[in-house]
N, C-alpha and C positions, 0 to 999 in steps of 0.2 A: 761832491758839490755842496751847495747850501743845505740840501736835505740831510747829508751825512753829518754836517756840523750841527744841524738842529736836533738830530737824534742823539748826538754825543752830549749835547748840553743838558738834555732832559734829566737823566739819572744823576748828573753831577750836582744839580741843585739841592736835592734832598740830602745827599751826602755832606754837602757843605753846611746845611742847616743843622745837622745832627750835633756837631760839637757845640754850636751856639745854644741849642736847647739843653744839652747836658750842663753847660756852664751856667745857664740861667737857673737850673734846678739846684746846682751846687751852691750858687750864691744865695738863693732863696733859703736853703737849709742852714747856711752859715749865719745869715742875718737873723733868722728865727731862733737859732741856738744862742746867739748873742742876746736876743730879747729875753729868753728864758733865764740866762745868767744875770741880766740886769734886774729882772723881776725877783729872783731869789735873793739877790744882794739887797734889794730894797726891803724885802720881808725881814731879813736878818738884821738890817740896820734899824728898822722900826722896832723890832723886838728889843734890841740893845737900848734904844732911847727910852722905851717904856720902862725897862728895868732900871736904867740909870736915874731917871727922874721920878721913879716910883709912881707912875701914872696908872693906877690900878683900875681906873674907870674904863680904860680901853684895853682889853686882854690882847695878848699876842696873836691869837687866832683871828680875832676881829680885825686887827691891823692888817694881817695877811689877806683877809677877804676884801678889805677896802683897797689894798694895792691891786689885787686881781680885778676888782670892779673897775678901777680907773684905767688900767692897761687894756682891759677888754673893751671899754667904752671908746678909748682913743683909737684902738684898732678898727672898730666899726666906723668911726668918723673919718680917720685919715686914710686907711687902706682897706676898704671893705670888700676885698676880692674873695671869691669862693675858696681859693687855695689857702689864703691866710686864715680865714675863719675856720676852715676844716683843720688846719694845723693847731689852732688854739683850742679846739674842742676836745674835751677829755674823753678818751676812749675807754670803754668798760674793761676790756682785756688788759689795757695798760694799768688801770687802777688795781684790778684783782691780782695780777701776777707780777707787778713791778713795785707799786706804791704800798699796797696793803701788807704784804709779808713783813717788810722791815718794821712797820708800825706795831704789828702783833708781836714780833720777836722782841722789839725794844721794851714793850710793856711787860712781857713775861720775864725778860732778863733783869729788869730793874725792880721787879716785884719784891716787896719786903715780905719774905716768906713767913716769918714768925707771926706778924700781925695778920697776914692774909688767912693762914690756917687756924688761928685762934678765933677768927670770926667767920669761918668758912660757911656754915649753914645759914647765917644771916645774909651773907653776900650772895649765896646761891638763891635764897628766897627773893632777894631784890632783882638779881640778874635774870633768872629763868622765869619765875612766876610773874615778876613785875613786868618783864618784857612781853610775856604772853598776854597778860591782862591789857597792857597798853596797845598791843597790836590789834586785839579783837575789838577794843573800845573804839579806837581811831578808825579801824577798818569798817566796822558796821555803822559808825556815825557817818563816814564818807559814803557808804552804800545807800543809807537812808537819804542823804542829801542828793545823791544821784537820782534816786527814785522820785524825789520831790522836784527835780529839775534845776536844782541850785548849781550843781557841778555836772560836767559832761564826762561820764564814765560808762562802762558797760554794766547795765543794770539787769542783765539776764542771769548773772551769777555774781556773788560777792567776792570771787577770787581776785579780781583786779583791785578791788578796794582793800582786801586783806594784804595784798602785795604792797600796796602803798602804806598801809598801817605798819607792816614790818620794816619798811624803809625808814619811815619817820621815827620809829621806836629805837633806831640805832643812834642813841644820843651819847656822844662822847664828850664828857664834861672837861675838855682841855682847859677852857678859860677858867672854870671853877677851880680845878686842881692847881693851875698856875698861881691863882690868887691865894688859895688855902695853903699852898706850899711855902709861901714866903715866911721867913723867920720873924719878920716884924709883926705879923698878925697873931702869932702864937696860937695857931688853930689847934683844936682838940685832936690828938693823934688818932683816936678811935673813929671820929667822924671822917677824917682824911682817909683812913684805911678802908672804911666801908664804901666811900664814894669811889676811891681808886680801884678797889677790888671789883665793884659792880661794873665799872667802866671797862675793865679788862675782859670780863665775860659777856657783857651786854652786846658788844660788837659781834662776837661769835654766834650768840643765840639769834640775833637779828639777821645775820647773813644766812644762817641755815633756814630760818623761817622764810626769808625772802625767796631763796631758791626753791623751797618746797611749794609755796603758793604760786610762784612764777611758773614752775613746771606744770602744776595742776591747771593753771589758766591756759598755758600754751597747748596742752593736750585736750582742751575743751571739756574737762571733766564736769559732769553734772553735780551740783552741790545738793546733797541730801543728807539724811541722818547717818548714812554709812561713810560719807566722805570725810567728815571731820575726824573720827577716830583713826582712819587710815592715814590722814595727813599728820596727826599727832604722833602716831607710831613711826611714820617715816622720819619725822623730826627727831624722835628719841633714838632711832636706829642710826641716823647720820651723826648725831651728837656723840653717841657712845662709840661708834666706829672711829670718829676723828680723835677722841680721847685715847683710844687704844693705839691708834697709829702714832700719835704724839708721844705717848709713854714708851712705846716700843723703840721708836727711833731715838728718843732721848737716852734710853738705857744703852742702846747700841753705841751711841756717841760717847757716853761716859765710859763704857767698857774699853773702847779703842783708846781714848785718851789716858785711861788708867794703866793699860798694859803696853803702851808704847812710849817712846821718848820724844813724842811730837813737841812737848813743851820746850825742848832744847832748840827748836826751830820755830819761832813765834809766827812767821808769815804762813807756814804750812798749817799750824794749829788754828789760827784765826780763819784761814780760807776754808779749812775743813768744817769748822764750826758753822760758818755761813752756809756751806753746802748742805749740811745736815738740816739746818733750820728751813732752808728753801725746799729741800727734799721732803721734809715732813709736811709742809704746806701743800706742795704739789701732789703728793700721794693722797692726802686727805681730800683735796679738790677732785682728784680723779675718781 
């Protein structure tokens, strides 16, 4: 009777709605993928126009930031839904495991080895000691501003302020290098080598410092006279271990390429090269 029809219609409604929800999610993903493609295309086009018209007052990285700023502002004004804003928000894991490894690998792969090693100790002084000094100066300045009530941070311990200092000290001079690298400017090769070499190592030092201070802050460690040496020792240990991992995997990769005929099949050779580089990064992070 009517009761039977009423019971039969109940479960059918959710089943009918499921394909619609899946289609909506698929359409949402497709549209946002198109948005990312358009944004990347605009960034590449703006970089091309800057190079073509030699407009050095606006670096390529600044142009990309402006494009992102405009797209993000339009998204908030036109379609400010929670799902859209969450999709456009940068995820930390996405950055550390998808975007950062190619940046580090490209910097090392295009490194001018002769100029780098001829100025190795000067670059190390800038990259390691300079980043440490910058981290502690910015960190403690922020901590004192927090104590004075100027900024809102945890003032029970300087760990949060030092974490911020490590984050801000990761200065990647992409804009500076893009300008200095132009042949029209005839920049001093030594200056370019020092700035580029420091930028290659600065990111690694800042990332290790950031993780070290962040872990100490998450564990609620009390900051006293014994904390700082343990943090610095942890920093030295992680840095040394990462170097050993990188050298070991690099030598293994070179041995395999030297003693096999992978060069005859370029697609396998390139794929294995990328796998070794990602494997080195993942092992060092683990």
